[in-house]
N, CA, C and O of each residue as an XYZ file, in Angstrom:
300
protein
N     -10.333      7.010     21.142
C     -10.130      8.398     20.606
C     -10.701      8.466     19.156
O     -10.440      7.618     18.303
N     -11.413      9.426     18.973
C     -11.809      9.635     17.335
C     -10.573     10.216     16.340
O      -9.605     10.840     16.775
N     -10.749      9.961     15.236
C      -9.682     10.493     14.268
C      -9.693     12.162     14.300
O      -8.651     12.804     14.177
N     -10.801     12.691     14.455
C     -10.829     14.259     14.968
C     -10.030     14.693     16.028
O      -9.228     15.626     15.985
N     -10.320     13.870     17.118
C      -9.782     14.291     18.496
C      -8.183     14.031     18.208
O      -7.434     14.872     18.706
N      -7.628     13.060     17.527
C      -6.395     12.697     17.429
C      -5.711     13.993     16.436
O      -4.658     14.568     16.713
N      -6.449     14.247     15.407
C      -5.842     15.274     14.638
C      -5.633     16.652     15.478
O      -4.611     17.324     15.339
N      -6.623     16.994     16.308
C      -6.541     18.144     17.238
C      -5.367     18.021     18.231
O      -4.585     18.921     18.535
N      -5.379     16.784     18.673
C      -4.160     16.658     19.677
C      -2.835     16.498     19.113
O      -1.905     16.956     19.778
N      -2.561     15.897     17.938
C      -1.248     15.682     17.440
C      -0.784     16.862     16.213
O       0.379     17.219     16.026
N      -1.783     17.277     15.572
C      -1.373     18.040     14.515
C      -0.847     19.335     14.779
O      -1.238     19.828     15.837
N       0.014     20.082     14.028
C       0.406     21.357     14.348
C       1.349     21.712     15.576
O       1.281     22.795     16.156
N       2.282     20.644     15.937
C       2.881     20.593     17.136
C       4.313     20.229     16.826
O       4.509     19.600     15.786
N       5.292     20.529     17.559
C       6.609     20.157     17.377
C       7.049     19.098     18.476
O       6.946     19.217     19.697
N       7.602     17.956     17.695
C       7.893     16.741     18.476
C       9.632     16.702     18.449
O      10.352     17.445     17.781
N      10.035     15.686     19.314
C      11.494     15.473     19.419
C      12.008     14.651     18.129
O      11.208     13.938     17.522
N      12.997     14.730     17.827
C      13.460     14.180     16.489
C      13.104     12.595     16.394
O      12.961     12.015     15.318
N      12.999     12.068     17.477
C      12.480     10.415     17.430
C      11.559     10.461     18.829
O      11.768     11.059     19.885
N      10.350      9.506     18.376
C       9.479      9.232     19.398
C       9.445      7.873     19.544
O       9.453      7.172     18.532
N       9.402      7.301     20.815
C       9.425      5.734     21.027
C       8.124      5.515     21.393
O       7.818      5.831     22.543
N       7.115      4.949     20.526
C       5.933      4.533     20.850
C       5.705      3.176     21.537
O       4.685      3.098     22.222
N       6.439      2.177     21.466
C       6.481      0.879     21.975
C       7.836      0.541     22.110
O       8.789      1.190     21.679
N       7.869     -0.691     22.841
C       9.402     -1.253     22.935
C      10.170     -1.592     21.663
O      11.394     -1.662     21.555
N       9.183     -1.807     20.644
C       9.865     -2.144     19.434
C       9.427     -1.085     18.192
O       9.491     -1.479     17.028
N       9.094     -0.068     18.431
C       8.469      0.847     17.494
C       9.179      2.339     18.064
O       9.004      2.834     19.177
N      10.060      2.901     16.900
C      10.430      4.336     17.251
C      10.178      5.065     16.010
O      10.494      4.579     14.924
N       9.569      6.319     16.132
C       9.267      6.878     14.854
C      10.377      7.941     14.802
O      10.783      8.655     15.718
N      10.804      7.879     13.427
C      12.079      8.888     13.250
C      11.684     10.156     12.316
O      12.406     11.145     12.187
N      10.643     10.006     11.793
C      10.083     11.139     10.805
C       8.604     11.232     11.178
O       7.692     10.599     10.645
N       8.500     12.163     12.226
C       7.247     12.450     12.696
C       6.155     12.916     11.677
O       5.082     12.334     11.517
N       6.594     14.125     10.954
C       5.610     14.574     10.001
C       5.174     13.337      9.005
O       3.961     13.213      8.836
N       5.956     12.502      8.396
C       5.658     11.617      7.523
C       4.798     10.510      8.220
O       3.786     10.064      7.678
N       5.219     10.104      9.387
C       4.502      9.292     10.295
C       3.047      9.578     10.451
O       2.240      8.660     10.302
N       2.706     10.637     10.706
C       1.290     11.356     10.908
C       0.694     11.316      9.642
O      -0.437     10.838      9.552
N       1.274     11.742      8.642
C       0.621     11.871      7.307
C       0.167     10.654      7.049
O      -1.008     10.562      6.693
N       0.987      9.435      7.168
C       0.563      8.189      6.540
C      -0.452      7.584      7.441
O      -1.496      7.113      6.988
N      -0.166      7.587      8.720
C      -1.408      7.123      9.709
C      -2.536      7.551      9.468
O      -3.468      6.747      9.456
N      -2.779      8.989      9.198
C      -4.023      9.666      9.145
C      -4.554      9.095      7.829
O      -5.703      8.652      7.804
N      -3.776      9.077      6.718
C      -4.222      8.562      5.414
C      -4.613      7.285      5.578
O      -5.656      6.988      4.996
N      -4.033      6.372      6.255
C      -4.427      4.810      6.501
C      -5.910      4.956      7.089
O      -6.835      4.296      6.614
N      -6.103      5.933      8.237
C      -7.395      5.888      8.790
C      -8.414      6.342      7.895
O      -9.573      5.978      8.094
N      -8.122      7.114      6.903
C      -9.206      7.888      6.040
C      -9.625      6.798      4.921
O     -10.738      6.832      4.396
N      -8.566      5.748      4.569
C      -8.805      4.796      3.642
C      -9.660      3.679      4.256
O     -10.323      2.900      3.571
N      -9.602      3.657      5.539
C     -10.175      2.437      6.215
C     -11.588      2.101      5.861
O     -12.389      2.985      6.163
N     -12.040      1.130      5.345
C     -13.263      0.746      4.880
C     -14.198      0.132      5.749
O     -15.367      0.068      5.368
N     -13.843     -0.384      6.980
C     -14.554     -1.033      7.762
C     -15.163      0.020      8.818
O     -14.616      1.088      9.092
N     -16.203     -0.372      9.291
C     -16.877      0.543     10.274
C     -16.168      0.809     11.680
O     -16.281      1.932     12.172
N     -15.449     -0.168     12.338
C     -14.819      0.061     13.629
C     -13.557      0.675     13.272
O     -12.686     -0.120     12.920
N     -13.207      2.100     13.282
C     -11.681      2.615     13.053
C     -10.891      2.221     14.458
O      -9.661      2.235     14.420
N     -11.384      1.963     15.370
C     -10.264      1.479     16.619
C      -9.775      0.131     16.153
O      -9.033     -0.412     16.972
N     -10.001     -0.541     15.055
C      -9.357     -1.670     14.679
C      -8.439     -1.325     13.418
O      -7.743     -2.183     12.874
N      -8.480     -0.375     13.120
C      -7.552      0.370     11.985
C      -6.042      0.154     12.529
O      -5.823      0.696     13.613
N      -5.003     -0.533     11.960
C      -3.758     -0.115     12.563
C      -3.147      1.138     12.436
O      -2.266      1.424     13.247
N      -3.471      1.967     11.526
C      -3.055      3.440     11.695
C      -3.508      4.164     12.850
O      -2.795      4.972     13.446
N      -4.798      3.854     13.202
C      -5.473      4.322     14.445
C      -4.669      3.890     15.794
O      -4.419      4.719     16.670
N      -4.300      2.572     15.883
C      -3.858      2.065     16.927
C      -2.320      2.521     16.998
O      -1.776      2.584     18.101
N      -1.644      2.826     15.873
C      -0.268      3.559     16.030
C      -0.594      4.918     16.402
O       0.128      5.357     17.298
N      -1.410      5.642     15.999
C      -1.662      7.082     16.310
C      -1.954      7.066     17.858
O      -1.391      7.879     18.592
N      -2.699      6.279     18.269
C      -3.113      6.198     19.870
C      -1.681      5.921     20.572
O      -1.401      6.506     21.619
N      -0.953      5.185     20.082
C       0.204      4.693     20.865
C       1.138      6.075     20.850
O       1.875      6.441     21.766
N       0.930      6.712     19.646
C       2.045      8.088     19.492
C       1.422      9.026     20.412
O       2.140      9.702     21.150
N       0.154      9.133     20.441
C      -0.607     10.049     21.408
C      -0.005      9.838     22.846
O       0.560     10.720     23.493
N      -0.224      8.448     23.281
C       0.233      8.178     24.553
C       1.524      8.444     24.986
O       1.812      8.768     26.138
N       2.427      8.286     23.917
C       4.045      8.572     24.096
C       4.182      9.949     24.372
O       4.743     10.407     25.368
N       3.582     10.686     23.341
C       3.958     12.075     23.463
C       3.307     12.819     24.507
O       3.839     13.826     24.975
N       1.931     12.296     24.996
C       1.295     13.114     26.214
C       2.182     12.707     27.481
O       2.105     13.464     28.449
N       2.957     11.670     27.569
C       3.620     11.512     28.844
C       4.884     12.274     28.630
O       5.548     12.397     29.658
N       5.457     12.895     27.401
C       6.400     13.748     27.170
C       6.013     14.984     27.037
O       6.710     15.676     26.296
N       4.827     15.620     27.687
C       4.118     16.528     27.229
C       5.061     17.973     26.936
O       4.899     18.660     25.928
N       6.144     18.307     28.101
C       6.945     19.372     28.102
C       7.893     19.619     26.544
O       8.316     20.735     26.244
N       8.085     18.554     25.789
C       8.760     18.423     24.647
C       8.049     18.596     23.557
O       8.612     18.913     22.509
N       6.581     18.402     23.629
C       5.706     18.236     22.596
C       5.025     19.594     22.715
O       4.184     19.757     23.599
N       5.363     20.649     21.812
C       4.728     22.079     21.924
C       4.066     22.599     20.859
O       4.332     22.263     19.705
N       3.140     23.469     21.170
C       2.116     23.948     20.089
C       3.021     24.904     19.133
O       3.838     25.620     19.712
N       2.951     24.965     17.877
C       3.756     26.040     17.141
C       2.677     27.417     17.034
O       3.051     28.453     16.484
């Protein structure tokens, strides 16, 4: 998934107070999490964005919220 696709899928939506993205990771401040992960992706200097840690976390977040689609609604 590209950064633009992730932005379109994740931004301007309402999410639960916390989102579990893996067995050892729980996002408790979704707006701050998204801001930091997208910033990290913008600053990634290497060519392959899929190896950026921020991109990997955004994809995990996307997968976790896609599974909970009814609770993630568009504003």
